[in-house]
Each structure stands twice: as C-alpha cells, then as structure tokens.
N, C-alpha and C positions, 0 to 999 in steps of 0.2 A: 566511593565507593562502598561505604557502613552504609548508606544509602541506598543504593542498589541491589546491596545483598537481601537487605528490610524488605525491601517493594518485590521480591521474589519468594519469599518463605511465607508459609502457612504453618499453624504452628497445631496438632491434631487435639492438644487437651490444657487448652490456656487455662481452664478455670486454675490448671497447677499454680500461675505466675502468685495465685491467694496465699501460697507459704512465702511470699518477701515481708511479710508484715509478721512473720516470727523474728527476722532479722533486728527488727528496735527494743523486744524480750532482750537477745541474746545478749545486744551490744549493754543495755539497761542492767540486766544481770552481772555482766562482765564488772559493768563500771564501778560497781557497787562491791562486788567483793574484790574485787583487785585493791581497792581503796583499803580493804578491812586488813588483805593479807601483807602489808608494806609494815617490817619493822619499823619502830621508832625510840629512841632514845633523847632523853630532855638535855640540853644544853643552854646555857646563857646566851650563845648566837650564833648563826646560822651563816655568818661571814664565809667562814673555811668551806662552805658545803654548796658553796654557788656554784663551781665547776660542775659539768656535764659530762660526761665520760657520753662516746658513740654507742654504749650497749646500754646505756641509761635512753638516748634519744630515742633510739631503736626497738625498746621493750614492749611496744604493740606492736610489732610487724608479725611476730606468729596469729597472732586473732585475727589479723585484721587478713592474714594469708587464707584462714580460717572463715571466714567470713565470704570472700573471693572465691571461694571452694563451695561454700553452702547456695551462694548464686546461680554456679556455673553447675552442679548439680538441679536446684529448680528450671531453669532454663531447658536440662536436658529429659524431666522430666513431664515441659510441657509438648515435647518433642516437636522438635523444627524440622521442616518438612521443604526441601525446595519445589515449584508449583512450575510445569511447565503448561502453560497452555496452547494444545495444538488443535486445529482443524484438517479433515482430510474431506474435500472436495469432489464428488462423484458426481457422473449425471451422464443424461445421453444428448451430445451438445448438439449444433448447425452449424455446418459449417459457410462460412459467408466471403463475399470479397468484397470489400470499400472500391471501387468501382471511380477515380477523380479528376475532376479537370483540372487540368493545370494552365490554363492556357492567360494568355498573356491579360486578358479581359478580368481572371479571378482575381489581378491584383488592385480592380477597382474600391472605390475607397467609398461606392454608397453604403457599404454597408461595415460600422470599419469595426477594425481597424483596418480591415480589408476583408472580401470575400475569401481569398485562400484562408486567412488568419485565420478568421471565425471558423471556417471550414475544417480546420487542423482541431482546431481546439473541442467542438463540441464530435468529431469523429474520433480523438484519444478519451473521452469522457465516456463514449459507445464503449469502447474498446476493452474499457475497466470495468464495464457491468455487466461483460457477457463473461464469466469466469473458465467453463469450460468449452466456451467454444472453441473451433479454428477458424480466424480469421486472417486475410491476406489483404494486400494492396495494388491493385491497377493504377496507374496515373495514365494519362491522354491529355496530348496539346493537338497539335497534326499531326502526330504519330501514338501509338500505343504503347506501353512499358510495362511488366511486371518487378513491380516495386519493391515486393515481399510477401512470397507464395504463402498461400495456406498455412501457420502455425498456429502451437498453444503456447510459445516464445512471446509472451504482451508485451515484454521490456524491451524486445528488438523491435518490432511491430511498432509500438509509438515514440521508438526513436527514429523510424525511418519516416512515420506521421510529421513529426517535430522540424524534423529536416529537408519538409519540401518546400519550392519553390514554383516562382512559375518561371513557364519554359527553361528552366535551368539544362535540359536537357536533349530535350525534343522539339521538333522543327517547328513552326506557327501555325495554325489552324484548330479545326476545332475534328475529331472526329470520334464523335458520339457511337457509330455501332462498330468499331476497330478496338474501341474501349470496349463495350459491352463484350464483343466476341473474344478477346484477350480473360476480360472477367472468366467469363463461360468456360472458357478452356482452361481456366484453374479446377474447377471445379469436376471435370471430366472426370478423373478418377474419382471423384468422393464416393464414401458409401454410409457417407451420413441424412439421417433422413428426413431433413429439408434439407435444401443448398437454396442458398440467396446472394444476390447483386442488392447492394446501395448502389445507385448509378446517381453520381450528384454534377449536377454542369452549367454554366451561366447563359450558353448560348444553344445554340442551336448547330448543324453541320455546317462545316466549314471545311470541307476537303482539300487538300494539296493534290498535284496529280500522282503523289504516289499513291494515294489509300487504294486499299486489296478489297474492304466487305464494309459494304455501305448498310444505314442501319435496320433496316427491312431483313436481310439477312440475315445481321447480328440475332434480330429478335426472330425468325425459321431457326436457329440452330439453339438459342436459350432452349426455345419452348420442345425442340427437342432433346433438349436432355434437363424436363423439366427442371429448370431453373426459374425459380420465382424473383421478378425485379423491379425492385421498388426504385421509384424515379422521384429524385427533388431537381424542380428548379431552383438555382439562388439568386435572385435581382429584386435589387428594392425599386427600381423603375419600370416603369409601366407598359404596358406588352398588349394591352386591350387591340382586338383587331391588329393584330402580327403589325401591326406601327414602328417601326426602326428606332431605336434605341442611340442617342448618341451615349458616349462615357467613356471616362479617360485610361487611357493608358499608361498608368503611373508609369511603368519600366520605361519606355520613350520617350515617354509623353507627348504623343500624337494622340490625336480624336479619331475613333472609328466609331462605324455603328455596328451594330448589331443586336438582338430578339432572339427570346427564347421560344425553340418552337415546341411549344408547351403540347399541342396534339401529338408531334411523335412522342414526347414524354410519356403523354397519358394512356397511347397506344401499346410504346410499348409494357405497360404497367400493366395495364386491361390486357393484355392477351397472353402474358404469362402467370395472373394471378394474386400477383402485387399490384400495388397503387401509387399515385400519383401526386408529388405535393410541393407547395408552394412554399421558396423560406425568404421574407423579407427583410429578418432581421437575425441574429445573433438567439434570439429569445425562440423567434420560429422556429428557427433549424433543429433547437434544441428538443421543441418539443414533436418536430417529428419525429428526429433519432429514438425518442420513448416513445409515442406509435410505436415505432416499426418494432423497438423492445418487447414489447407486450404485445403484437399481434408473433412473433418469431419466438414463444418461447419457449426454452430450452429444459429438459428436466434433470433437476439438479437437487442431489441429497448431499446435505452438510452436516456430518460427524466433530461433535463437539467434544474433546477427552481431554483428562488431567492427568499428566505423570507425575509424581513423587518422587523425591528419592529425600533417605534419611538425612539430616545434618545434624542429629543430637551429639554424633560417640566425640567431633572435637570437642563441648563441652565438658564431659567426661572422663579425658585424659587429661583437661587440663585441672577437673577436680581432683584428680586423682594425684596427679603430678604435684596441684598448692598441700594438699593437705600431706604428702610426703614432706615438702618443703616443713611445713609446719613442725610435722611430730620432729624431723634435726633438726630444727632451730632451738625445739624447747628445751632439748635434752641433751643439746650442747651447747651452743654462744648462748643461750638463754636461762639457760639451767641456775635452777635456784637450790637452794640449800636451805635446810631448817635453820 
C-alpha cells in the first residue's frame, strides 16, 4: 500500500529533504545536554536503584515525538503531490469494417495454429492500433452476418473477434459477394472522410442456393458508396494457374478441394481504389495489416497532461498533533522539577 502511494507521489521541492541533516545534530545536542541535566548523588552502592519506573523508561518519549514532528514538517515543506497522468486522444478517424471469412476451410492448419486463429490474432492487434477509428466486424460463410456494427468501443469489438469460430452459426459455403455487400451496408450512413473494408478470405465464391448478391454486384455497390476495399487471400498452399488445392477441414475431418480466386479479389481491390494482398503465414498477414494501417492513416492529436493534488496537509496536521502531545507530556507526566 505504501509503495502504491509513493509511486504516484511527486515532490515540488525535493531539495527540502536536505533538512533531514539537522536531525542528527539535534539528537547529538539532546544526548549531550540530557546527560548534564541529570542530578547525581554519591552513594556507596547502586544496588537499591536498579529498579526503573515506567516514567524513567519513557523519559525520552517527548523528544522522540518532537523528532517525528520535525520529520513530518520537512516532508510537508517538500510539498508532496499526487500525480495523475492523462491523455486526451482526438482526431478525425476512418470508418473500417473487417469482413472475415469463417467458413470451415478457415480451420485448416497450413498456417498454425489455424488460419482463423491467426486471422483473429492479427485483427485484434490491428484494432488496438487504431484508437480513434470506428471499426465493425462482418463475418461470412454460406451467408453473411454483422457480428459487430461500427463502433468506438474497442473492448466489445475485441471480444467479438476473440469469440469467432468457423461456421458456428452460418450455413456452409463461401459468399464473398454477400460478405462485401453487408460490410458496405454497414458504412452506408457513415460521415467519415474515408470508408474502408478489409475483406479476408481463403477461398473462392462457393455460394449455396440461397445466395442473393454475387461478387460483381457487391463490387458495384462498393463503388457506388465510395468504399475502398482491401482484399486479403489467406492460404499457404499453391494457387498457381487456378489449380485445385486439397486442404483439411479440421471440423468435419473430411478433405475438400478449393482455391483462392485471386483474380476476383484483385479486381475488387483495384476497382475500389484498394489493394490485393496474399498472406501465407502469420508474419505476412501482420505485415499486410501494417501496410493497410500505413495507407489509411487517421489524423490523431494526443494531448498529454498531468494533474496534481496537494498531499502536504496530513503531514502538517500530524506535526501539529505530535508537537502538542510533546508539550502536554513534557509539562505534565514528564515534568521535571529543579
């Protein structure tokens, strides 16, 4: 407790602690004069004077109280202050929606511990690095769903990212178009200077019969709303020449074939003013988010200020009480007669 108190205390006049050098002088003077003031009687033996009363044992108490009182006054003169460090972050932010593929293939372990876990970890770091931006989360598999609307409440958003699981509530499939369209719809009422979607997927458009919006239609919607889209293809497996990839579905234990539609992802990014990136491991995905972070800079003003609360009064009060107690004891219980 004392350590926590000291940790948040500053002293306006720390040079006042030099006055503690006076205490040894006072103690030495007290010891010297006290010995001279003691009455003495010459006797043949001291055997009868070996017993001490409580007054004799505590005869130095008034002086001790005075020393403690002086110490409190010195600390008060150093002017202790409680310091509160605060930061005020202001700025013009960017509205961002993370559109994340949570289909079963995102559980594949070609990127350890899995594609989805890595995507979650890197997305969390990205969210923490954007203090003034409003960020939302859209997930998609065989259908799309708004997991978290755009918000400045980073703790809520981070908890939603942390709880993501492959295909937990959505039907199987991959609807890139509907995921993008849902993300753009989250930004439709935005007044921010820049509206951005970061779309991450590990597959191609693999829609169920219930699909409503195809990727090219979603692309036209994004362009009409002036939404910039950065696309990320996530897979450590070879996709050259659009050849099929065999990958493990860790949830069902089955093996399925899929591949990244890099041409579609590149088209979406290019036509909306964004960029396409390929992530083959956690490090490359983290670097991609850093590049996006650099490309989409918010205007941030951080004002740091310190507030001080005076804490010298308790020491002054303690010194006054101790001095009063010393005077009372010196002229009552410990009073000396010439």
